[in-house]
BAKE-923172 format. One line per 8 residues: number of its first residue (from 1); their letters; for each residue x, y, z of N, C-alpha, C, O. Coordinates in Angstrom, 2 decimals, decimal comma. Layout:
<sites>
NUM) A) X/Y/Z/X/Y/Z/X/Y/Z/X/Y/Z  ... .
</sites>
This chain:
<sites>
1) XXXXXXXX) 9,73/-35,33/6,90/10,58/-35,24/5,73/12,02/-35,55/6,12/12,50/-35,07/7,14  12,71/-36,38/5,29/14,10/-36,76/5,54/15,00/-35,98/4,60/14,76/-35,94/3,39  16,04/-35,36/5,15/16,98/-34,56/4,35/18,31/-35,26/4,31/18,88/-35,58/5,35  18,82/-35,49/3,12/20,12/-36,14/2,97/21,20/-35,27/3,59/21,14/-34,05/3,49  22,22/-35,90/4,23/23,26/-35,12/4,91/23,92/-34,08/4,03/24,18/-32,97/4,50  24,20/-34,39/2,78/24,93/-33,43/1,95/24,07/-32,22/1,59/24,59/-31,19/1,16  22,74/-32,36/1,76/21,86/-31,23/1,47/21,41/-30,51/2,74/20,67/-29,52/2,68  21,86/-31,01/3,89/21,34/-30,48/5,15/21,68/-28,99/5,34/20,83/-28,20/5,73 .
9) XXXXXXXX) 22,93/-28,63/5,06/23,34/-27,24/5,28/22,53/-26,30/4,40/22,06/-25,26/4,86  22,38/-26,69/3,13/21,59/-25,86/2,21/20,15/-25,74/2,70/19,57/-24,66/2,68  19,57/-26,86/3,12/18,19/-26,88/3,58/18,02/-26,00/4,82/17,06/-25,24/4,93  18,97/-26,12/5,76/18,90/-25,35/7,00/18,99/-23,85/6,71/18,27/-23,05/7,31  19,88/-23,49/5,78/20,02/-22,07/5,43/18,74/-21,53/4,81/18,36/-20,39/5,06  18,08/-22,35/3,99/16,82/-21,93/3,39/15,76/-21,68/4,46/14,99/-20,73/4,36  15,73/-22,54/5,46/14,77/-22,35/6,54/15,05/-21,06/7,29/14,12/-20,33/7,63  16,30/-20,78/7,55/16,66/-19,56/8,25/16,27/-18,33/7,44/15,73/-17,36/7,97 .
17) XXXXXXXX) 16,54/-18,39/6,14/16,22/-17,25/5,28/14,72/-17,00/5,24/14,27/-15,86/5,28  13,95/-18,08/5,15/12,49/-17,95/5,10/11,95/-17,36/6,39/11,06/-16,52/6,38  12,51/-17,81/7,51/12,03/-17,32/8,80/12,48/-15,90/9,07/11,77/-15,14/9,74  13,66/-15,52/8,55/14,20/-14,20/8,83/13,40/-13,11/8,16/13,42/-11,97/8,62  12,70/-13,43/7,07/11,97/-12,41/6,32/10,95/-11,70/7,18/10,77/-10,49/7,06  10,27/-12,43/8,04/9,23/-11,86/8,88/9,48/-12,25/10,34/8,61/-12,80/11,02  10,70/-11,95/10,79/11,09/-12,37/12,14/10,38/-11,57/13,23/10,19/-12,07/14,34  9,99/-10,34/12,92/9,35/-9,49/13,92/7,92/-9,94/14,17/7,29/-10,56/13,31 .
25) XXXXXXXX) 7,41/-9,62/15,34/5,99/-9,81/15,62/5,39/-8,44/15,89/6,09/-7,57/16,42  4,13/-8,22/15,55/3,54/-6,89/15,71/3,48/-6,45/17,17/3,07/-7,22/18,04  3,89/-5,22/17,42/3,90/-4,71/18,80/2,68/-3,82/19,05/2,82/-2,67/19,44  1,49/-4,37/18,83/0,27/-3,59/19,02/0,04/-3,31/20,51/0,19/-4,20/21,35  -0,33/-2,08/20,80/-0,73/-1,70/22,15/-2,04/-0,93/22,04/-2,42/-0,47/20,97  -2,73/-0,81/23,17/-4,06/-0,20/23,17/-4,16/0,80/24,33/-3,59/0,59/25,40  -4,89/1,87/24,08/-5,11/2,88/25,12/-6,57/3,31/25,12/-7,19/3,46/24,07  -7,10/3,50/26,32/-8,48/3,97/26,44/-8,60/5,44/26,07/-9,59/5,85/25,47 .
33) XXXXXXXX) -7,58/6,21/26,43/-7,59/7,65/26,13/-6,71/7,88/24,91/-5,50/7,63/24,94  -7,32/8,36/23,83/-6,57/8,50/22,58/-7,20/9,58/21,71/-8,25/10,13/22,05  -6,58/9,86/20,60/-7,08/10,85/19,64/-8,44/10,39/19,12/-8,60/9,22/18,76  -9,43/11,28/19,06/-10,76/10,88/18,56/-10,76/10,45/17,10/-11,70/9,80/16,65  -9,71/10,80/16,36/-9,61/10,38/14,96/-8,91/9,03/14,82/-8,75/8,52/13,71  -8,50/8,44/15,96/-7,83/7,16/15,94/-8,71/6,06/16,50/-9,83/6,30/16,94  -8,18/4,84/16,49/-8,96/3,69/16,97/-8,46/3,20/18,33/-8,92/2,17/18,83  -7,51/3,93/18,93/-6,99/3,53/20,24/-6,00/2,38/20,17/-5,63/1,81/21,20 .
41) XXXXXXXX) -5,56/2,05/18,99/-4,59/0,97/18,77/-3,32/1,58/18,21/-3,37/2,44/17,33  -2,18/1,14/18,74/-0,91/1,75/18,37/0,04/0,70/17,80/0,06/-0,46/18,24  0,81/1,13/16,81/1,79/0,25/16,16/3,07/1,04/15,92/3,04/2,10/15,29  4,17/0,52/16,42/5,47/1,18/16,27/5,42/2,63/16,75/6,05/3,51/16,18  4,65/2,85/17,82/4,56/4,18/18,41/3,56/5,10/17,75/3,46/6,27/18,14  2,83/4,64/16,77/1,88/5,47/16,01/0,45/4,99/16,24/0,18/3,79/16,18  -0,46/5,93/16,50/-1,86/5,54/16,61/-2,44/5,34/15,21/-2,21/6,15/14,31  -3,18/4,27/15,04/-3,80/3,95/13,76/-5,06/4,80/13,59/-5,87/4,92/14,51 .
49) XXXXXXXX) -5,21/5,39/12,41/-6,33/6,29/12,14/-7,59/5,51/11,77/-7,52/4,37/11,32  -8,72/6,15/11,97/-9,99/5,56/11,55/-10,06/5,50/10,04/-9,51/6,35/9,34  -10,74/4,48/9,54/-10,90/4,29/8,11/-11,98/5,22/7,56/-13,02/5,42/8,19  -11,72/5,80/6,39/-12,74/6,57/5,71/-13,71/5,61/5,02/-13,29/4,82/4,17  -14,97/5,66/5,37/-15,96/4,75/4,80/-16,36/5,14/3,39/-16,01/6,21/2,89  -17,11/4,24/2,75/-17,54/4,50/1,38/-18,46/5,72/1,28/-18,66/6,27/0,20  -19,01/6,13/2,43/-19,87/7,31/2,43/-19,10/8,57/2,04/-19,68/9,56/1,60  -17,77/8,53/2,22/-16,93/9,68/1,86/-16,29/9,57/0,50/-15,32/10,27/0,21 .
57) XXXXXXXX) -16,84/8,70/-0,35/-16,23/8,44/-1,66/-16,15/9,69/-2,54/-15,24/9,81/-3,35  -17,10/10,59/-2,39/-17,07/11,81/-3,22/-15,79/12,61/-3,01/-15,32/13,28/-3,92  -15,23/12,52/-1,80/-14,00/13,27/-1,50/-12,85/12,76/-2,36/-11,95/13,52/-2,72  -12,88/11,47/-2,69/-11,82/10,90/-3,52/-11,87/11,42/-4,96/-10,86/11,44/-5,66  -13,06/11,83/-5,38/-13,25/12,29/-6,75/-13,40/13,81/-6,85/-13,82/14,32/-7,89  -13,07/14,53/-5,78/-13,24/15,98/-5,79/-12,41/16,61/-6,91/-11,27/16,20/-7,12  -12,95/17,59/-7,63/-12,23/18,21/-8,76/-10,88/18,82/-8,37/-9,93/18,78/-9,15  -10,82/19,39/-7,18/-9,59/20,06/-6,76/-8,45/19,09/-6,44/-7,32/19,52/-6,22 .
65) XXXXXXXX) -8,73/17,82/-6,42/-7,69/16,83/-6,10/-6,55/16,87/-7,12/-5,39/16,62/-6,76  -6,86/17,17/-8,36/-5,81/17,20/-9,39/-4,75/18,23/-9,07/-3,57/18,02/-9,35  -5,16/19,35/-8,48/-4,18/20,39/-8,12/-3,58/20,15/-6,75/-2,40/20,43/-6,53  -4,39/19,65/-5,81/-3,90/19,44/-4,45/-2,89/18,30/-4,37/-1,94/18,36/-3,58  -3,10/17,25/-5,18/-2,25/16,06/-5,06/-1,41/15,78/-6,31/-0,46/15,01/-6,25  -1,76/16,40/-7,43/-1,03/16,22/-8,69/-0,80/14,75/-9,02/0,34/14,29/-9,05  -1,89/14,00/-9,26/-1,74/12,58/-9,60/-0,90/12,37/-10,85/-0,29/11,31/-11,02  -0,85/13,37/-11,74/-0,02/13,25/-12,94/1,45/13,14/-12,57/2,18/12,33/-13,15 .
73) XXXXXXXX) 1,89/13,96/-11,60/3,29/13,90/-11,16/3,57/12,59/-10,42/4,64/12,00/-10,57  2,60/12,16/-9,63/2,77/10,90/-8,91/3,00/9,75/-9,88/3,94/8,98/-9,73  2,14/9,63/-10,88/2,24/8,52/-11,82/3,52/8,58/-12,63/4,09/7,54/-12,98  3,98/9,79/-12,94/5,25/9,93/-13,65/6,43/9,43/-12,82/7,44/8,98/-13,36  6,30/9,51/-11,51/7,40/9,13/-10,62/7,44/7,63/-10,33/8,42/7,13/-9,79  6,37/6,91/-10,68/6,30/5,48/-10,36/7,17/4,65/-11,30/7,18/4,90/-12,51  7,90/3,67/-10,78/8,64/2,74/-11,64/7,70/1,68/-12,20/7,82/0,49/-11,90  6,76/2,14/-13,03/5,72/1,27/-13,59/5,77/1,35/-15,11/5,86/2,44/-15,68 .
81) XXXXXXXX) 5,72/0,19/-15,77/5,95/0,13/-17,21/4,91/-0,72/-17,92/4,24/-1,53/-17,29  4,77/-0,52/-19,24/3,83/-1,34/-20,01/4,09/-2,83/-19,83/5,24/-3,27/-19,81  3,01/-3,58/-19,71/3,12/-5,03/-19,57/3,28/-5,52/-18,15/3,27/-6,73/-17,91  3,44/-4,60/-17,20/3,65/-5,03/-15,81/2,32/-5,21/-15,09/1,26/-4,81/-15,57  2,42/-5,82/-13,90/1,26/-6,03/-13,04/1,39/-5,13/-11,82/2,41/-5,15/-11,14  0,36/-4,34/-11,56/0,37/-3,42/-10,43/-0,81/-3,72/-9,52/-1,77/-4,38/-9,92  -0,72/-3,26/-8,29/-1,83/-3,38/-7,34/-2,07/-2,03/-6,68/-1,14/-1,40/-6,18  -3,31/-1,60/-6,69/-3,72/-0,36/-6,04/-4,44/-0,77/-4,76/-5,58/-1,24/-4,79 .
89) XXXXXXXX) -3,75/-0,59/-3,62/-4,29/-1,02/-2,33/-5,13/0,10/-1,73/-4,68/1,24/-1,64  -6,35/-0,23/-1,33/-7,27/0,81/-0,90/-7,69/1,62/-2,11/-7,70/2,85/-2,09  -8,05/0,91/-3,17/-8,30/1,54/-4,47/-9,49/2,50/-4,46/-9,56/3,40/-5,29  -10,41/2,30/-3,53/-11,55/3,21/-3,43/-12,36/3,24/-4,71/-12,80/2,20/-5,19  -12,57/4,43/-5,25/-13,39/4,61/-6,45/-12,62/4,32/-7,74/-13,19/4,39/-8,83  -11,33/3,99/-7,62/-10,54/3,74/-8,81/-9,90/4,99/-9,39/-9,48/5,00/-10,55  -9,83/6,04/-8,58/-9,28/7,32/-9,05/-7,91/7,15/-9,69/-7,62/7,75/-10,73  -7,05/6,34/-9,06/-5,73/6,09/-9,63/-5,67/4,79/-10,42/-4,80/4,62/-11,28 .
97) XXXXXXXX) -6,57/3,88/-10,15/-6,53/2,56/-10,80/-6,62/2,65/-12,31/-5,83/2,02/-13,01  -7,56/3,43/-12,82/-7,72/3,50/-14,27/-6,54/4,21/-14,92/-6,17/3,92/-16,06  -5,95/5,13/-14,19/-4,75/5,80/-14,71/-3,57/4,83/-14,77/-2,79/4,85/-15,73  -3,44/3,99/-13,74/-2,38/2,98/-13,74/-2,60/1,97/-14,86/-1,65/1,51/-15,49  -3,86/1,62/-15,10/-4,18/0,66/-16,15/-3,76/1,18/-17,52/-3,36/0,40/-18,39  -3,84/2,48/-17,71/-3,38/3,07/-18,97/-1,87/2,88/-19,14/-1,39/2,63/-20,25  -1,14/3,00/-18,05/0,32/2,88/-18,12/0,74/1,45/-18,46/1,59/1,25/-19,33  0,15/0,47/-17,80/0,57/-0,92/-18,03/0,03/-1,47/-19,35/0,58/-2,43/-19,89 .
105) XXXXXXXX) -1,04/-0,87/-19,86/-1,54/-1,25/-21,17/-2,24/-2,60/-21,21/-2,43/-3,26/-20,18  -2,62/-3,01/-22,41/-3,40/-4,23/-22,58/-2,67/-5,50/-22,13/-3,31/-6,48/-21,75  -1,35/-5,47/-22,18/-0,58/-6,65/-21,78/-0,28/-6,66/-20,28/0,30/-7,61/-19,77  -0,67/-5,61/-19,59/-0,49/-5,53/-18,14/-1,83/-5,67/-17,43/-2,87/-5,88/-18,06  -1,77/-5,56/-16,11/-2,99/-5,71/-15,31/-2,85/-4,93/-14,01/-1,75/-4,78/-13,47  -3,98/-4,43/-13,54/-4,02/-3,74/-12,25/-5,00/-4,46/-11,34/-6,17/-4,60/-11,66  -4,50/-4,92/-10,19/-5,37/-5,45/-9,14/-5,85/-4,27/-8,31/-5,05/-3,49/-7,80  -7,16/-4,14/-8,18/-7,76/-3,04/-7,42/-8,31/-3,62/-6,12/-9,35/-4,28/-6,12 .
113) XXXXXXXX) -7,61/-3,37/-5,02/-7,93/-4,02/-3,75/-8,62/-3,04/-2,81/-8,16/-1,92/-2,61  -9,72/-3,47/-2,23/-10,39/-2,68/-1,19/-11,11/-3,65/-0,26/-11,44/-4,77/-0,64  -11,33/-3,19/0,97/-12,02/-4,05/1,94/-13,51/-3,73/2,03/-14,24/-4,37/2,78  -13,96/-2,73/1,26/-15,37/-2,33/1,28/-16,03/-2,69/-0,05/-15,67/-2,13/-1,09  -16,99/-3,62/-0,04/-17,67/-3,98/-1,29/-18,30/-2,78/-1,99/-18,34/-2,72/-3,22  -18,78/-1,83/-1,20/-19,41/-0,63/-1,79/-18,40/0,17/-2,62/-18,75/0,71/-3,67  -17,16/0,22/-2,14/-16,12/0,92/-2,90/-15,85/0,21/-4,22/-15,67/0,85/-5,26  -15,82/-1,11/-4,19/-15,55/-1,87/-5,41/-16,68/-1,71/-6,43/-16,44/-1,77/-7,63 .
121) XXXXXXXX) -17,89/-1,50/-5,95/-19,01/-1,23/-6,86/-18,80/0,11/-7,55/-19,01/0,24/-8,76  -18,39/1,11/-6,77/-18,11/2,43/-7,35/-16,92/2,36/-8,31/-16,92/3,01/-9,36  -15,93/1,56/-7,94/-14,76/1,39/-8,80/-15,15/0,79/-10,15/-14,68/1,24/-11,19  -16,00/-0,22/-10,13/-16,42/-0,86/-11,38/-17,09/0,14/-12,31/-16,89/0,10/-13,53  -17,88/1,02/-11,74/-18,53/2,05/-12,56/-17,51/3,01/-13,16/-17,61/3,39/-14,33  -16,53/3,39/-12,34/-15,50/4,31/-12,82/-14,67/3,68/-13,93/-14,36/4,33/-14,92  -14,32/2,40/-13,76/-13,53/1,72/-14,79/-14,32/1,61/-16,09/-13,76/1,78/-17,17  -15,61/1,34/-15,99/-16,45/1,27/-17,19/-16,54/2,62/-17,87/-16,53/2,73/-19,09 .
129) XXXXXXXX) -16,62/3,66/-17,05/-16,69/5,03/-17,58/-15,45/5,36/-18,42/-15,54/6,08/-19,41  -14,31/4,81/-18,01/-13,06/5,07/-18,73/-12,70/3,94/-19,70/-11,59/3,91/-20,24  -13,64/3,01/-19,91/-13,45/1,89/-20,84/-12,20/1,08/-20,48/-11,45/0,66/-21,36  -12,00/0,88/-19,19/-10,83/0,14/-18,69/-11,22/-1,32/-18,46/-12,17/-1,61/-17,73  -10,49/-2,22/-19,09/-10,80/-3,65/-18,95/-9,65/-4,46/-18,36/-9,86/-5,58/-17,91  -8,44/-3,90/-18,35/-7,27/-4,66/-17,87/-7,08/-4,50/-16,37/-6,02/-4,09/-15,90  -8,13/-4,83/-15,63/-8,07/-4,74/-14,17/-8,84/-5,89/-13,56/-9,64/-6,55/-14,21  -8,57/-6,11/-12,28/-9,33/-7,12/-11,52/-9,62/-6,56/-10,14/-8,70/-6,22/-9,40 .
137) XXXXXXXX) -10,90/-6,46/-9,80/-11,29/-6,00/-8,47/-11,09/-7,14/-7,48/-11,45/-8,29/-7,74  -10,52/-6,81/-6,32/-10,22/-7,81/-5,30/-10,77/-7,33/-3,95/-10,40/-6,26/-3,47  -11,64/-8,11/-3,36/-12,16/-7,79/-2,03/-11,20/-8,39/-1,00/-11,16/-9,61/-0,82  -10,45/-7,54/-0,34/-9,52/-7,99/0,68/-10,16/-7,94/2,06/-11,36/-7,67/2,20  -9,37/-8,22/3,07/-9,80/-8,08/4,46/-8,83/-7,12/5,14/-7,90/-6,61/4,50  -9,05/-6,87/6,42/-8,14/-5,94/7,10/-6,82/-6,59/7,50/-5,98/-5,95/8,14  -6,63/-7,86/7,13/-5,35/-8,52/7,39/-4,73/-9,14/6,13/-3,59/-9,59/6,17  -5,47/-9,17/5,02/-5,00/-9,91/3,84/-5,49/-9,23/2,56/-6,68/-8,96/2,41 .
145) XXXXXXXX) -4,55/-8,97/1,63/-4,93/-8,37/0,35/-5,62/-9,36/-0,58/-6,32/-8,96/-1,51  -5,42/-10,65/-0,32/-5,93/-11,71/-1,19/-5,33/-11,64/-2,60/-5,97/-12,01/-3,58  -4,10/-11,15/-2,67/-3,38/-11,14/-3,95/-2,59/-12,43/-4,11/-2,13/-12,99/-3,11  -2,42/-12,91/-5,34/-1,61/-14,11/-5,55/-0,15/-13,86/-5,16/0,36/-12,76/-5,33  0,50/-14,88/-4,64/1,91/-14,76/-4,24/2,79/-14,52/-5,46/2,59/-15,11/-6,52  3,79/-13,65/-5,27/4,83/-13,42/-6,28/4,23/-13,03/-7,64/4,69/-13,50/-8,68  3,20/-12,18/-7,62/2,47/-11,87/-8,85/2,56/-10,41/-9,29/2,17/-10,08/-10,41  3,06/-9,54/-8,42/2,92/-8,09/-8,65/4,29/-7,42/-8,77/5,20/-7,69/-7,99 .
153) XXXXXXXX) 4,40/-6,55/-9,77/5,64/-5,78/-9,95/5,68/-4,55/-9,06/6,74/-4,17/-8,56  4,52/-3,91/-8,87/4,47/-2,68/-8,08/3,17/-2,60/-7,30/2,09/-2,82/-7,85  3,29/-2,27/-6,03/2,12/-2,03/-5,16/2,10/-0,55/-4,81/3,11/0,02/-4,39  0,93/0,07/-4,98/0,76/1,48/-4,65/-0,24/1,62/-3,50/-1,31/1,02/-3,52  0,15/2,42/-2,50/-0,74/2,72/-1,37/-0,80/4,24/-1,22/0,18/4,85/-0,78  -1,91/4,84/-1,57/-2,04/6,29/-1,52/-2,97/6,68/-0,37/-4,17/6,41/-0,40  -2,40/7,32/0,64/-3,16/7,82/1,79/-4,04/6,73/2,41/-5,18/6,98/2,80  -3,48/5,52/2,49/-4,26/4,40/3,02/-3,53/3,64/4,12/-4,17/3,12/5,03 .
161) XXXXXXXX) -2,21/3,57/4,05/-1,48/2,74/5,01/-1,76/3,14/6,45/-1,90/2,27/7,31  -1,85/4,42/6,73/-2,06/4,89/8,11/-3,40/4,43/8,68/-3,63/4,53/9,89  -4,31/3,93/7,80/-5,62/3,46/8,25/-5,69/1,94/8,40/-6,72/1,41/8,82  -4,61/1,24/8,08/-4,65/-0,22/8,22/-4,85/-0,60/9,68/-4,07/-0,19/10,54  -5,89/-1,38/9,97/-6,13/-1,86/11,33/-5,01/-2,80/11,78/-4,64/-2,84/12,96  -4,48/-3,55/10,81/-3,41/-4,52/11,08/-2,26/-4,28/10,09/-2,09/-5,04/9,14  -1,48/-3,22/10,31/-0,44/-2,88/9,34/0,62/-3,96/9,15/1,10/-4,17/8,04  0,98/-4,66/10,22/1,98/-5,72/10,10/1,47/-6,83/9,18/2,16/-7,26/8,26 .
169) XXXXXXXX) 0,25/-7,30/9,44/-0,30/-8,39/8,65/-0,54/-7,97/7,19/-0,31/-8,75/6,27  -1,01/-6,74/7,01/-1,25/-6,26/5,65/0,06/-6,14/4,87/0,12/-6,52/3,70  1,09/-5,61/5,51/2,37/-5,47/4,81/2,98/-6,84/4,53/3,62/-7,03/3,50  2,78/-7,77/5,42/3,27/-9,13/5,17/2,59/-9,71/3,93/3,24/-10,36/3,11  1,28/-9,48/3,81/0,53/-9,94/2,65/1,01/-9,25/1,38/1,15/-9,88/0,33  1,26/-7,95/1,48/1,71/-7,17/0,32/3,09/-7,64/-0,15/3,31/-7,84/-1,34  4,00/-7,80/0,79/5,35/-8,23/0,43/5,31/-9,63/-0,19/6,05/-9,91/-1,14  4,47/-10,48/0,33/4,34/-11,83/-0,23/3,82/-11,80/-1,67/4,17/-12,66/-2,47 .
177) XXXXXXXX) 3,00/-10,80/-1,99/2,44/-10,69/-3,34/3,44/-10,14/-4,34/3,28/-10,32/-5,55  4,48/-9,47/-3,86/5,47/-8,88/-4,76/6,36/-9,94/-5,40/6,71/-10,94/-4,78  6,70/-9,71/-6,64/7,71/-10,52/-7,31/9,07/-10,19/-6,69/9,20/-9,13/-6,07  10,07/-11,03/-6,85/11,42/-10,68/-6,37/11,86/-9,35/-6,99/11,81/-9,16/-8,20  12,29/-8,44/-6,13/12,69/-7,12/-6,61/11,54/-6,17/-6,88/11,75/-5,06/-7,35  10,31/-6,61/-6,58/9,14/-5,77/-6,79/9,16/-4,54/-5,89/9,83/-4,53/-4,86  8,43/-3,53/-6,28/8,41/-2,26/-5,55/7,10/-2,07/-4,79/6,04/-2,50/-5,24  7,20/-1,42/-3,63/6,01/-0,99/-2,91/6,16/0,51/-2,66/7,22/0,97/-2,23 .
185) XXXXXXXX) 5,10/1,25/-2,94/5,14/2,71/-2,87/4,14/3,21/-1,84/2,94/2,96/-1,94  4,67/3,92/-0,85/3,83/4,62/0,12/3,65/6,06/-0,36/4,62/6,70/-0,76  2,42/6,56/-0,33/2,16/7,99/-0,54/1,36/8,45/0,66/0,25/7,97/0,92  1,92/9,39/1,40/1,28/9,87/2,62/1,46/11,39/2,76/2,49/11,94/2,38  0,44/12,04/3,30/0,55/13,47/3,58/1,68/13,73/4,57/1,90/12,93/5,49  2,40/14,82/4,38/3,59/15,11/5,17/3,24/15,54/6,60/2,66/16,60/6,82  3,59/14,69/7,55/3,36/15,02/8,96/4,28/16,14/9,41/3,96/16,86/10,36  5,42/16,29/8,74/6,39/17,32/9,13/5,92/18,73/8,79/6,49/19,71/9,28 .
193) XXXXXXXX) 4,89/18,84/7,95/4,45/20,16/7,47/3,10/20,52/8,08/2,08/19,99/7,66  3,09/21,44/9,06/1,82/21,82/9,69/0,88/22,55/8,74/-0,30/22,70/9,04  1,40/23,01/7,61/0,56/23,72/6,65/-0,31/22,79/5,82/-1,26/23,23/5,18  -0,01/21,49/5,84/-0,83/20,53/5,11/-2,15/20,36/5,87/-2,14/19,88/7,01  -3,28/20,73/5,27/-4,56/20,78/6,00/-5,25/19,43/6,14/-6,37/19,23/5,66  -4,56/18,51/6,79/-5,08/17,16/7,01/-4,93/16,84/8,49/-3,95/17,25/9,12  -5,88/16,11/9,07/-5,80/15,74/10,48/-4,51/14,97/10,76/-4,07/14,17/9,93  -3,89/15,22/11,92/-2,57/14,64/12,22/-2,47/13,13/12,04/-1,45/12,65/11,53 .
201) XXXXXXXX) -3,47/12,37/12,45/-3,38/10,91/12,34/-3,46/10,43/10,90/-3,19/9,26/10,61  -3,85/11,32/10,00/-3,94/10,95/8,58/-2,74/11,47/7,80/-2,78/11,59/6,57  -1,67/11,79/8,53/-0,40/12,18/7,92/0,69/11,27/8,50/0,53/10,70/9,59  1,79/11,14/7,77/2,92/10,34/8,27/4,23/11,03/7,93/4,37/11,66/6,88  5,18/10,91/8,84/6,52/11,46/8,60/7,37/10,43/7,87/7,06/9,24/7,87  8,45/10,90/7,26/9,36/9,98/6,60/9,98/9,03/7,61/10,14/7,84/7,34  10,34/9,55/8,77/10,96/8,71/9,80/10,04/7,58/10,22/10,48/6,45/10,42  8,74/7,88/10,36/7,80/6,84/10,80/7,59/5,78/9,73/7,55/4,59/10,03 .
209) XXXXXXXX) 7,46/6,21/8,47/7,29/5,24/7,39/8,50/4,32/7,29/8,35/3,11/7,15  9,68/4,90/7,37/10,88/4,08/7,25/11,05/3,16/8,46/11,58/2,06/8,34  10,61/3,61/9,61/10,65/2,78/10,82/9,76/1,54/10,65/10,16/0,44/11,01  8,56/1,74/10,10/7,64/0,62/9,94/8,02/-0,27/8,76/7,83/-1,48/8,80  8,56/0,33/7,71/9,01/-0,47/6,57/10,18/-1,36/6,96/10,35/-2,45/6,40  10,98/-0,92/7,93/12,14/-1,69/8,38/11,75/-3,00/9,05/12,59/-3,88/9,24  10,48/-3,14/9,43/10,00/-4,37/10,03/9,69/-5,44/8,99/9,35/-6,58/9,33  9,80/-5,07/7,73/9,53/-5,97/6,62/10,81/-6,20/5,82/11,75/-5,41/5,94 .
217) XXXXXXXX) 10,87/-7,25/5,01/12,04/-7,47/4,15/12,01/-6,53/2,94/11,88/-6,95/1,80  12,14/-5,24/3,24/12,09/-4,19/2,23/13,34/-3,32/2,33/13,87/-3,09/3,41  13,78/-2,85/1,20/14,95/-1,97/1,12/14,51/-0,62/0,56/13,89/-0,56/-0,50  14,84/0,46/1,26/14,49/1,80/0,79/15,23/2,10/-0,51/16,43/1,85/-0,62  14,50/2,65/-1,48/15,09/3,01/-2,78/15,23/4,52/-2,90/16,32/5,03/-3,17  14,12/5,24/-2,69/14,19/6,70/-2,76/12,95/7,33/-2,15/11,90/6,70/-2,02  13,10/8,60/-1,78/11,99/9,43/-1,32/11,83/10,55/-2,32/12,80/11,24/-2,64  10,62/10,75/-2,81/10,35/11,77/-3,83/9,50/12,87/-3,22/8,49/12,59/-2,57 .
225) XXXXXXXX) 9,90/14,10/-3,42/9,20/15,23/-2,82/8,72/16,23/-3,86/8,87/17,43/-3,69  8,16/15,72/-4,95/7,69/16,61/-6,02/6,21/16,97/-5,89/5,73/17,86/-6,59  5,49/16,28/-5,01/4,06/16,53/-4,86/3,81/17,69/-3,90/4,62/17,93/-3,00  2,72/18,41/-4,08/2,47/19,59/-3,23/2,35/19,29/-1,74/2,81/20,07/-0,92  1,72/18,16/-1,39/1,41/17,90/0,02/1,86/16,54/0,53/1,80/16,29/1,73  2,29/15,67/-0,35/2,53/14,28/0,04/3,97/13,84/-0,20/4,63/14,27/-1,15  4,43/12,96/0,69/5,67/12,21/0,46/5,37/11,07/-0,51/4,24/10,57/-0,57  6,39/10,65/-1,25/6,34/9,40/-2,02/7,57/8,59/-1,62/8,70/9,03/-1,82 .
233) XXXXXX) 7,35/7,41/-1,05/8,45/6,54/-0,62/8,43/5,28/-1,46/7,39/4,62/-1,58  9,56/4,93/-2,04/9,66/3,72/-2,84/10,61/2,74/-2,16/11,74/3,08/-1,83  10,13/1,52/-1,95/10,90/0,45/-1,36/10,93/-0,74/-2,31/10,02/-0,91/-3,13  11,96/-1,54/-2,18/12,12/-2,73/-3,03/12,13/-3,96/-2,16/12,71/-3,96/-1,07  11,49/-5,03/-2,64/11,52/-6,30/-1,93/12,92/-6,88/-1,97/13,54/-6,97/-3,03  13,42/-7,28/-0,81/14,77/-7,85/-0,74/14,79/-9,25/-1,31/15,85/-9,89/-1,34 .
</sites>
């Protein structure tokens, strides 16, 4: 490709900006001796937790979850509006997906992303049960959400990010799917609180989330602490 001299500076700056967005490379390390709840792979100083398989899907739909996690408060705190496009990453059985679909309404859409086909089958049943039609199930991989670029207003990750086998690649895919100024929301059990009855590798501290988010072209917006056991972190695409 030939670039005219008068456009060269503009072109060069665009190249720099594009490259700067994902300038970091993942610093994965591996250890033979590690937590039995982890996979022996470390990212940004954190061991990655084992994934909960579809065999544990009943836990996602447990009746006590409404009081333990207060999904009503979580959804109230999301910057999500009618007509917008949202993505539920690690959607599982669709516990939050159908609730999000109600918020965005008929003119909006929810992408329900999971890497387990069995989970997406359970999700389809749950969506049918709630007569939800404004959604699209997406089978992702452990490195790619398979979401369209620049298509999503808000991405929600509830108790799933700490299980990503390839967090750098997944976040790169998520950020690419966001519209300019789009939001990404982490929800994670509080690692700072020993009273939260969750295994340590399945909890995250605010410092750790912000450390890993800083590797992406994301800007911290706010941290919400209204839930009984979980942090809510909201970031905006730069």
